N, C-alpha and C positions, 0 to 999 in steps of 0.2 A: 303525550298530553291528552287529558280527558277532554273530548269534544262535546259529548252529550250523554245524558242519562234519562232513560225512559222507564217509568215505574207504573205497574198496573196491579192494583188490588193488594197493596202491602199495608197491613194494619189499618191506619186511617187515611191512607192515600189511595184514592180510587183510580185516578189517571193523572199522570204528571210527566211533562217533557221539559227538560232543561238543556240549554245550550251553554257551554262554558268557553272561556277565552283564556289567553295567556295572562300571566301576572297574578296579583293578589285578588282572589275571589272570596268574598265574605258572605256568610249566611247568618242572619240575626233573626230574632223573634223572641216572644215571651216564653218563659219556661213552660214546657208541656205542649208547645205548638207543633212539635214533630221534627225538630232538627235532628235528633238522634236517630229517628226512623229513616231519614235520608241516608245517613251513614250506614245503618243496618242494610238498607236496600243496595247501596253501593257494594258493601261487603259481600252480599249475596251474589252479585254479578262477578265478583273477583274470586269466587270459589270458597268463601269462608263457610263456616258451619251454618246449616239451615235448620230452622225449627218451624214446625207447623203453625205456631202462634203468629208467625209473620203474615200468614194469609188473612186478608181482610174478612171479617165475619160476613157470612152469606155468600162468599165467593168460592168457587171450586179450586182455583189455583191463583198463585201470584207469579208475576214475571218481572224481571228487571233486565234491561239491556244497557250496556255501557259502550260507548263508541270512543275509540282512541286513534290518534295519529301515531303511526309507528315509524320512527326514523330509520334510515337505511342500515345503520350500524347498531341498532338496538338489539340487545341479547335475546329479546323475545322472538326475533326472526329465526334464530338458531333453534329455539325450542319448537317453534311451529314446523320448521323444516324436518326436524328429527321425528316429529309426530305425523308427518305426511300431509301437512296443511300448506297450501300456497299462501304466502304472506303478501298482502297488498299494503299500500300506503296507509289505508284506514282499515281497522279491524273492529268487529263488534263481538263482544262477549255477552252471552245471554244465559240466564238461569231461569228455569221454570220450576216452581215449588208447588206441589199438590197439597191439598188440605190434610192428607194422611202423613205428611212429612217427607214423602219421597220427592226427589228432585232430579232434573235433567239439565245437562249443560250443552251449550252450543258455541261454536266459534265460526263466525260468518255463516250462520245457519247450518253448519255441519255438526252432527253430534260429536261430542268430545267428552272425555272423562273429567270428573270433578277435580281430580288430582292435577291434570294438565291445566285446567282453568285456574287453579290456585297457584301453580308454578308461574304461569304467565302473568297472573294478577300481581304477584310479588315483584315482577320486573317493571310493572307499569305504575303502580301506586303504593305509597307507603303511608299508613295511617298511624299517627302519633297521638296518644291521648292517655288519660289516667288509667285506662284499663286495657291498653294495647299490649300485645304480647309478641309483636313482630318487629321488624326493622332493627334498630340499634339496641332494643331490649334483648335481642337474641345474641348471646355472646359469640355465636358462630359467625356473625357478620363483622365482628370487630377487626379481625386481621385484614380482611379485604378493604374495610373502610380506611384503616390506617395506611395501607399500601397505596390506595388511590390518592390519599392525601399527600404523602411525602416520600414514596419509594418509586424510583424510576422504573418504567415499564421494561426497559432493556435489562435491568438487573434482575427483575422477576422472571422474565423470559429465559435468561441465561440459567437461573436456578432451576426452572422447570425442565429445561433441556438436559442439564447436567444430571439431574435426578433420573430422568428416563434412560440416559446412556448407562449410568451406574447400575440401575436395576436390571437392564437388559444383559449386561456383562455378568452380573452376579447370577442371573438365571442360567446363562450359558455355562458358566463355570460349575454351577451346582448340577446341571444336567450331565456335563462331562464327568464329574466326580462320581455321580451315581452310576453312570455307564461303566466307568473304570472299575468301581467296586464290584459291580455285577460280573464284569469280565474276570476279575481276580478270583471271585468265588467259583467261577466256572472254567478256570484256566485249563484244568486237565481235560475236561470235556471238549473245550474249544480246540486244543491241540490234537486230540484224537479225531475230532470231526474234520479238521482241515486235512489231516493225513488221509482219512478215508476219501474225501472229495478229490484231493490231489491224485491219489492212486487211480481213481476212476477217470479223472480229467474230463468231465462233461463239457460238451461244446454247444454253443447256441444253435438251436434248431435241430439238434441231433435226434431227438425223439421222433420227430416227424419223418426224417430221412430213414431212420431204422424201421419205423412202422411201415413205411412204403416198401422198403427192401424186403421186409419179412413177408408182406402180402404177395410180392412178386415171386419170391422163392417158394412160398406155400402153393402157388398156382402155376409153377413153371411148366410142369408136364402138360397140363391142360392148355396153357397158353401156346406152348410149342406146337402141339397138335393143331390148334386152331390156326396158327400162322402158316403151318405147312399146307393145311387144307385150302386156305385162302389163296396161297401162292399157286397151288395146283389148279384151282378154279380159274385163275387169271392167266397163268403162264404155261400151263400144260398144253399137250397137243390138241386137246379139245377145249382149251380154256378160252376165256373171253378175248384175250389179245388176238389169238389166232382167228377167231370168228370175226372180229372187227376188221382185221386186215383183209380177210377173204371178201367180206361185203364191200369194202372200200375199193378193192381191185375190180370187182365185178361192175360196180357203178362207173368207175373211171373209164372202162372200155366203152361205155355207152354215152359218155358225157356229150360228145360232139353231136350225137343224134338227138339229144333231148332238148336242144334249144335253150340251155341254161336252167332247165327245171330241176336238174339234179345237183346243181352247184351247192345249194344250202345243205343238202343231205350229206354230200361228200365232205364238206367243211366240218359238219358236226361229227362225222365219223373220225376224221383226222384228230379233232380235239379229244374225242373219247379215247383214241389210241394213245395219245400223249398222256392223258390222265391215268389210263390203265398202267402204262409203263412206270409212271411216278409211284402209283400205289404198290406195284410189284417191288420197286426199289425200297420203299418204306418198310414193306413186309420183310424183305431180306435183312434190312438194317436192324429191325426189331428182333428178328430171330437170332442174328449174330450177337446183339447185346444181351439177350436172355441166355445165350449159351456161354457167355463169358462173365457172368456175375461173380464178383469177388466174395469169398467167404461162404460158409455153409449156412443153412437155415439154423442149425444148432448154435453156431457162433453168434449170429445176429440176434437170436432170441435171448441168449445168455447175456449179451450186452444190454439189450433193451430192458430185460427184467431186472438186471442189476441197477440200472439207472432209476427205474421206477421204485424199487425197494429203498434206495438211498433217499429219494425224494420224500417217500412216505415217512421214513424215519425222522426227517427234519421238518415235516409238516409243510412242505412246499411242493410246487409242481416241478417236473423235470426241467422245464424251461427256466425255472428260477434258480437252479443249482449253481450256474456260474456266478450269478449275483450273490448268492449266499456265500460262496467261496471268498468273494471279494470282501464281504462284510465281516466274515470271521477273520480274514487276514488283517483287516483294519483294527479289529479288537486286539488281536495278538500283537500287532505293531504297536498299539498304545501301551500294551503291557511291557513290551520289550524296550520301549524308549523311556521307561521309568516315569511316565506321566509328564513328559516335557511339554506336551500341548496344554495340559492343565496348568502347569507352572506359568506358561505364557499367558493363559487366560487370567490367572491370578494377578500377574503383573499389570495387565490391562485393566482389570477390575480395580486394583489399588490406585492406579493412575486416575481412573474415573471417580473414585471416592475422593481423592484429593481435590479434583476439579470441583466436585459437588461441595466439599467443605469450604473451598475458597469462595464459591458463588454464594453459599449460605452465610458465610461470615460477612460478605459485602452487604447482603440484604439485612442481616441482623444489625449491623452498624447503621445502615440507612433507617431502619425501623426505630432504633434507639434515638437517633437524631430527630426523626419525625415525631416520636412520642413526646420529646421535650418541647418541640415547637407547638404541637397540638395542645399539650397541657397549659402552656403559656397563653395560647390564643383563647382557650376556653376560660382560663382564669380572668381574662379581661372582660369576657361577656357576662360573668356571673353577678358582679355587684349591682349593675343596673337592673337585673332581674330579681332583686331582693334575695340573692343567694350569696351575700358577701362573706358569710362564715363557711360556706361550702368549699370543698377542695376536690378537684377532678384529677384523676391519676390514670395514666395508661400503663398497665402492667405487662411486662414481657417475661414470660416464664419458660425457662429452657425445658426441652423435652428429652426423655431418654432416647437413646439411639434407635431403639425398636420402633419409636413413634415418629421418627423423622419422615419427611415426605417432600412432595414437589413444591410445597409452600415454605419449607425451611425447617428450622430446628427449635422453634419456640411458638408458644401460644400468645395471643394478644387479647387482653381483656380491659374494657373500660370500667373504672371503679370510681366511686364517689364517697365522700364523707361529708355529712351535713352539719356535724358538730365539731368545733375546734378540738384538735387533739385525738379525735376518733380515728380508728383504723379504716381506711377505705374498703368498701365492699361492693358487691354487684349493684348495678343501677336499680333494678326493680325491687330489691330487698331493702335498700337503705333509704330511698327517697319516698316522701309522701306523694299523694296524687298530684297536688298542685306543683310541688317541687320537681317531680319527675317530668311533668309537661314542660316546665321551663328549662330543665336540663336538656331535654330532647331538642328544644328550640335552639339553645346555645350550641349544641353539637351540630345540628343541621346547618346553622349559619356558617360555622367554621368549615364544615366538611362539604359544603354545597358544591364546590367546583369539581370535586372528585366523584360525586355520587352519580350512579347511572339511572336511578329511578326518576322519570321526568315530572311526576306529580306527587306533591306532598299534601297530606290532609292533617290538620291539627284540630282536635276536638277539645274546645274550651281550654286552650293553652294558657289563658289569662285567668283561670279559676282562682279565686281567693285573693286577687291583687287588684289594685286600682291606682289612680293618680299617676305618679311618675313611673312606677313599675309597669303599669299597663301601657303607658306611652312607650317605654323601652321595649316591651313585647311587640307592640305595633311596628316600631321602627325596625326591629330585627326581622319580623315577618316581611316587611316591605323590601328589605335588602335581599332576603332569601328569594323573594318573588322575581328579582332581577335575573336570577340564574335558572329558575324553573317555575312551573305552575304551582301555586299554593292555594289550597282551599282551607278556609278557617271557619269553624263554628264558634261564635263568640257572643259574650254578653257585654263586652267592653266597648264603650263609645270611642275610646282612644284607638283601638284596633280597627273598628269599623270605619273610622275617618280616613284611614290610609288605603282603603280598598280601591282597586282599579275597577272592580265590578262588584255590585252589591245586590243580594237577594234577601227578601224578607219572607220568613216562613210564618204562616198564620193558620189558625184552626178555625174553621167555619162551622157553627152550630146550626144544623138543619132540623126540620121537624122529625125526621126519622133516623138521621144518622149525623155523625160528625166527620168532617173530612178536612184534610190538610191541603193548603194550596201555597204555592211559592210564586212571588212576583218579583221580577227584576225592577230595580228602582232607578229612576232618572235622578238628576242632580237635586231637584226640589224634594222628591220623595225621600232621598237619602238624608237630607237635612232634617226632615220631619222624623225619620226613624231614629237618627242619632239623638235628636232632642228628646224623643220618648225614652231612649236608653239612659239619658242624663237625668230626666225629671220624673219618669214614671208615667202613669196613665194620663195625668193632666199636663199637657204640654204648654209651658209658659213662654212668654216672649223672651225671657232671660235664657231659657233652655235653647230656644231657636238661635239666639245670638251666640251662645256658647258652642252650639253645634257648628254654626257657620265659622266660628273662630277656629275650632278644631280642624275642620276641613281645609280652611285656608292655610293653617299652620303646616299641614302635611305637604302643601304644594310649595312651600317656601324653600 
């Protein structure tokens, strides 16, 4: 719901702050007072096209802020989340327009794109009028409007799910067929490659082991010499072990005479002797292992170089050869089983297609029933709106299979004929301005419960009508306002009399400039304004009485 509108320096509005409420909100005023400028300003905040002419003469920039209450399940919350904005219960859309025509957009004072502002605005307010090009005038909205009106959400969700499953299986089958075709084209190569790899039989981690073995064998002589020298230094007659033992025995003989001062040194020598013996044992073990290496250096290198050559041939690492063998084996297996896996995928895809067709048929039948119900409901609304010769028709047109989708197998389009016997056509092309506004009103009244947009704006929906027709327009606007917030720009006293909240737009002529101001009217001021709308500039007692009667009649 629109909570407030703040306008700065837009055309003849220098500074204006309006607070709106639920229900039917009416704006009245004499022609040229600036009512249309208010809608232009609102459109600016909603991301609609901006023109430099909207900036008040003498000002550097214009700005408009629109404050909205955002319900917890409103689709605008998803838009904000996807764009990285934290959504609060109340959000503010702001647009700043420079005198050179450039503009900037903000959501809760954070910079935003004009496109996001427009997308978000479309979920918050729908403007219906003689020159509107959005809302139900956009045929792209008709399918969703009809579905919300008369097709169960469970049926639509089942259709969407079945479409997703079908398309997923179709993609898997197509991928498998492509892979099989590629394998068939490369069958000779695949069989030769697998024979090569099988013959060499690469093992995981083998390259590292071979490289380590090769390094040992290449340096075996030097390593053997180093091991022998180290062993001699430690275990020989003049080696470290002999020297440590001699030192330990000499100190041990004097231990009793040293008063404990040699204990630590003797213990350290004993530990050194133990460590030295362990080192000698490790050297012996290493020498024995080096002397018993299996295979020659030539054999190791031949194996290692063969593995690396095979890996280069197939564009992989040596480590990846076992995995490549498994992949090629799988491709050959697919060739050998005659495409059984693909046949299984085709069966599953066909089952998914049948499930989609069943879900689509259920939605098609529900749409056909909803279309008949909608056409009948609209037909009842048209005569009181002086559209008794008009005919409304909801057209369902089947799509070619290539155009089927998650929303079904048909398009939905609202059509009208304003002349008896004429073929119905698109709303915007068939109806005149006044007729179109009243058609929109009839549609909105009938579709009100299913619509997601919380605020509707009607710009002179009563244009060209009066008397009983204007009263019928007012009555329908009042009914519509029971479901959502409705803002109406009107010249009709019958419509104004039904307002829950009433504002008067006036143009004030100053010495140097003309400005527009907007006043919220109390009960007495409302009666005066409606009397003015009835009688013109000179308000008579009869006009006041008629205004009071109109207002009283709406409360009955």
